[in-house]
C-alpha positions as CSV (number, residue, x, y, z in Angstrom):
1,X,140.0,133.3,68.6
2,X,137.3,134.2,71.1
3,X,135.6,131.9,73.5
4,X,132.4,132.2,71.3
5,X,134.4,131.1,68.2
6,X,135.8,128.1,70.1
7,X,132.3,127.2,71.3
8,X,131.0,127.4,67.7
9,X,133.9,125.5,66.3
10,X,133.8,122.6,68.8
11,X,130.2,122.5,69.7
12,X,127.3,120.9,68.0
13,X,125.7,123.7,66.0
14,X,123.8,123.7,62.8
15,X,125.7,124.3,59.6
16,X,123.9,127.6,59.2
17,X,125.1,128.8,62.5
18,X,128.6,127.7,61.8
19,X,128.6,129.5,58.5
20,X,127.3,132.7,60.1
21,X,129.9,132.8,62.8
22,X,133.1,131.4,61.3
23,X,135.1,132.2,58.2
24,X,134.2,130.1,55.2
25,X,137.3,127.9,55.3
26,X,136.9,127.0,58.9
27,X,133.2,126.5,58.6
28,X,133.7,124.2,55.6
29,X,136.0,121.9,57.5
30,X,133.7,121.7,60.5
31,X,130.6,121.0,58.4
32,X,132.5,118.3,56.4
33,X,133.5,116.7,59.7
34,X,130.0,116.8,61.0
35,X,128.6,115.3,57.8
36,X,131.3,112.6,57.9
37,X,130.4,111.6,61.4
38,X,126.7,111.5,60.6
39,X,127.3,109.4,57.5
40,X,129.6,107.0,59.3
41,X,127.1,106.5,62.0
42,X,124.2,106.0,59.5
43,X,126.2,103.5,57.5
44,X,127.3,101.6,60.6
45,X,123.7,101.4,61.7
46,X,122.6,100.1,58.3
47,X,125.3,97.4,58.2
48,X,124.6,96.4,61.8
49,X,120.9,95.9,60.8
50,X,121.9,93.9,57.8
51,X,124.3,91.7,59.9
52,X,121.5,91.1,62.4
53,X,119.1,90.1,59.7
54,X,121.7,87.7,58.2
55,X,122.4,86.2,61.6
56,X,118.6,85.6,62.1
57,X,118.3,84.0,58.7
58,X,121.3,81.8,59.4
59,X,119.8,80.8,62.7
60,X,116.5,79.9,61.0
61,X,118.3,77.8,58.4
62,X,120.3,76.1,61.1
63,X,117.1,75.2,63.1
64,X,115.5,73.9,60.0
65,X,118.6,71.7,59.2
66,X,118.5,70.3,62.8
67,X,114.8,69.5,62.4
68,X,115.5,67.7,59.1
69,X,118.4,65.8,60.6
70,X,116.3,64.7,63.5
71,X,113.6,63.5,61.1
72,X,116.2,61.6,58.9
73,X,117.6,59.9,62.0
74,X,114.1,59.0,63.2
75,X,113.3,57.5,59.8
76,X,116.5,55.6,59.8
77,X,115.5,54.1,63.2
78,X,112.2,53.0,61.8
79,X,113.9,51.5,58.7
80,X,116.4,49.6,60.9
81,X,113.6,48.2,63.0
82,X,111.8,47.1,59.8
83,X,114.9,45.4,58.5
84,X,115.3,43.6,61.8
85,X,111.7,42.6,62.1
86,X,111.1,38.9,62.3
87,X,108.3,38.9,59.7
88,X,107.5,40.8,56.6
89,X,104.1,41.8,58.0
90,X,105.8,43.4,61.1
91,X,108.3,45.2,58.8
92,X,105.4,46.6,56.7
93,X,103.6,47.7,59.8
94,X,106.7,49.5,61.1
95,X,107.2,51.2,57.8
96,X,103.6,52.3,57.8
97,X,104.1,53.8,61.2
98,X,107.1,55.7,59.9
99,X,105.1,57.0,57.0
100,X,102.3,58.1,59.2
101,X,104.7,59.7,61.7
102,X,106.7,61.5,59.1
103,X,103.8,62.1,56.7
104,X,105.0,65.7,55.9
105,X,108.0,64.1,54.0
106,X,105.8,61.6,52.0
């Protein structure tokens, strides 16, 4: 095998060049390997993109859940204050404050 054949075999040449320079059997194996590497890379990139999108979506849902939990805990504090209020009028006022503060939930 000549130096040129080795360079074609192990270099990064177009399929046309490989077919022109090497016997069909060798060219076929080299071209298959090149295609396999390209496909593996393409598939890996696609799945990495999908994984990144899924992680972003999960992070968004987690943030939303934390916000809802904070709102629920805040409403619970208002309700506890209303329950412990000395008069019914004060309890109603506290609950109105809660409704105004958390109006997006009502």
